Steps between C-alpha positions, in 0.01 A plus 500: 500500500167625373181317593129560537192309608138511386194345662242336275183298543445203271193589290228257392592531132850362575382170653372163379202296624698401813565872572874458433680769300609382157879471485529744209366786712812495717678678214242779526559529875875524436436769239296710742785489753761564230316812382482627859875440531574685175264783599705547816798608286289681235611255231191299409422393143403846369817656641702212357358563152554876535866431584536300176493149642259211515559246776341169394481210742733230367476254787228418753514241776233414754501255790148409607527394864139548615176585316334842512126506572203725420494811725834413657702809575858466386813711510721503194852622561721603207871551560757619249793259523701583182521815290848531344433298183132416540210552734452194718210525740427243771143451620339344801129448553392453860173483688423850625357372829748229600810602304533143370694480171279372221707549187819655372646586162725717289487697179789617286471795263757645263524844345432521127570821308162591351645667188748229402333197660836399644526336838728685739755286682545761771207679660472857370611797708139612555435194718802572719383861530151391606656273762717784629820320397798617299541357152848375421 
């Protein structure tokens, strides 16, 4: 299905005294890749709100296999794996030079009608349209 990849360099302000990236920053790296993925279908957070839906993250999972270090160049791949009832995006962080997998994770988002505040149990038609799929 839909996927994208971004290349990042671990900045000094993300690391501790041992020059290892703090584990909480991985969420930020996922978010950067997720926004690139959503931009590729012209349905990022502004477009979501304009369509009448918020898409909060309701689940986040991260597997820390190897540390990330100051000035290390990484590739963060985001791949859409579910869209019918929710947005499930799978992530993989790898070393940009060697390709070695360093971390992986997932996020799950659900559509919430902005006006009513009600969670949608089926993804809205606008998402299917943005993905070039028919809505049934």
